[in-house]
Each structure stands twice: as C-alpha cells, then as structure tokens.
DOZA-9385 format. One record per residue (C-alpha): residue in one letter; x, z, y. Coordinates in steps of 0.1 Angstrom, whole numbers, padded with zeros to 4 digits, always signed. Last residue first. Layout:
N
AXZY...
END
This chain:
135
X+0633+0465-0217X+0635+0499-0200X+0663+0488-0176X+0640+0461-0162X+0612+0487-0157X+0634+0508-0135X+0644+0478-0115X+0608+0468-0110X+0599+0503-0099X+0627+0503-0073X+0615+0469-0061X+0580+0481-0058X+0588+0509-0034X+0589+0487-0004X+0554+0474-0012X+0539+0508-0009X+0529+0529-0038X+0499+0553-0035X+0486+0546-0070X+0508+0526-0094X+0489+0500-0112X+0508+0484-0141X+0496+0448-0146X+0499+0430-0179X+0507+0394-0183X+0490+0375-0212X+0481+0345-0190X+0517+0338-0181X+0544+0362-0170X+0557+0396-0180X+0550+0429-0162X+0535+0427-0127X+0542+0459-0108X+0516+0478-0088X+0502+0481-0053X+0504+0445-0041X+0506+0426-0073X+0506+0388-0078X+0500+0378-0114X+0523+0350-0125X+0514+0317-0142X+0502+0298-0111X+0522+0268-0124X+0551+0271-0100X+0544+0308-0094X+0515+0328-0080X+0482+0343-0088X+0462+0371-0070X+0439+0347-0053X+0439+0312-0068X+0470+0292-0068X+0474+0257-0052X+0496+0241-0078X+0517+0212-0066X+0518+0175-0074X+0494+0164-0047X+0469+0191-0054X+0466+0207-0089X+0443+0238-0089X+0452+0273-0099X+0444+0302-0121X+0415+0290-0141X+0436+0268-0163X+0473+0273-0157X+0484+0244-0135X+0493+0209-0146X+0516+0180-0139X+0539+0196-0113X+0561+0172-0093X+0597+0181-0083X+0615+0173-0115X+0641+0153-0095X+0628+0118-0101X+0594+0131-0109X+0579+0152-0137X+0571+0188-0145X+0548+0205-0171X+0574+0205-0199X+0609+0207-0186X+0623+0177-0168X+0651+0153-0179X+0668+0140-0147X+0683+0105-0148X+0720+0102-0140X+0720+0064-0139X+0751+0062-0161X+0733+0080-0190X+0752+0103-0214X+0755+0133-0190X+0718+0134-0185X+0708+0155-0156X+0689+0187-0165X+0656+0200-0150X+0653+0237-0145X+0630+0235-0114X+0650+0209-0096X+0674+0182-0107X+0703+0171-0084X+0713+0207-0076X+0742+0201-0053X+0764+0231-0041X+0788+0232-0070X+0817+0234-0045X+0830+0198-0049X+0796+0187-0060X+0774+0192-0091X+0750+0218-0105X+0727+0221-0135X+0754+0225-0161X+0773+0253-0143X+0801+0239-0121X+0838+0243-0126X+0851+0246-0090X+0886+0234-0081X+0913+0254-0065X+0938+0250-0093X+0922+0230-0121X+0946+0200-0126X+0981+0213-0119X+0976+0250-0128X+0956+0243-0159X+0982+0218-0171X+1010+0243-0164X+0992+0268-0186X+0992+0243-0214X+1029+0233-0211X+1043+0266-0223X+1027+0261-0257X+1049+0231-0261X+1032+0198-0271X+1039+0183-0237X+1076+0188-0246X+1104+0200-0223X+1139+0196-0236X+1167+0220-0243
END
C-alpha cells in the first residue's frame, strides 16, 4: 500500500504538522499569541495591501484609528482627537449615559435610563446581568 496526499487520512496529519501549538487569531489581532491589535477601536487591517493600512470605522481616523473626528452634539467636546464628555456622558464619542443609581439601557442619544431607588453601585452589575437576559 502507498500513502497519498489525497487520502482522507492525510488531512488530519496536515493539521497536526502545521497547526499544532499555533494560535489562529481573530481578524483584528496578530502576533504569535494574538497579542497585537494593530488597529484600535474596531479598525481592521487590510489583508490585500502590503503596507497593512488600518481601515477605521466612521468617526475615527489616524494610523491606528486612534483619533476621534467628532463627538455626539451637545454631549461632548472634541479636544486633540478625543472627546471630553459632559457630565453624565461617557464613551468614545460621549454616546453613553453614565448612571450612578440606575442602569443605562442602550447607547446613543436615544438611550433610556432606568432609575432604581436605594441601589448602590455594587448592585448595578447584578441588575445589568438581569437586563441582559431579558433582551
């Protein structure tokens, strides 16, 4: 009997020889252990370009998508490529409502706020988990 590379027994051998002990990175990560994120804030590196340029989501620019181009109007002010959020607003674009005695539901301008009387910050994680299972 002879051994053929077209044999169905050869395929598992290929995986063993070439993939054993190696990490297979998610699209946004690189490196031997997938520890490098060359593009920040959800940016993706081009696989077709030899220069590895980052393609940034809307509202971001820069070599690594590190610079914000705008903040949500009335919620933050753009200073040196970052949003300085007004009180009670947070997030990369100041799109999220900051809550101290309640749970923010959703993001953006249309976010709702559920106020929970007598809740301390330590309890908010439990409420957030409960809400996550409801949706």
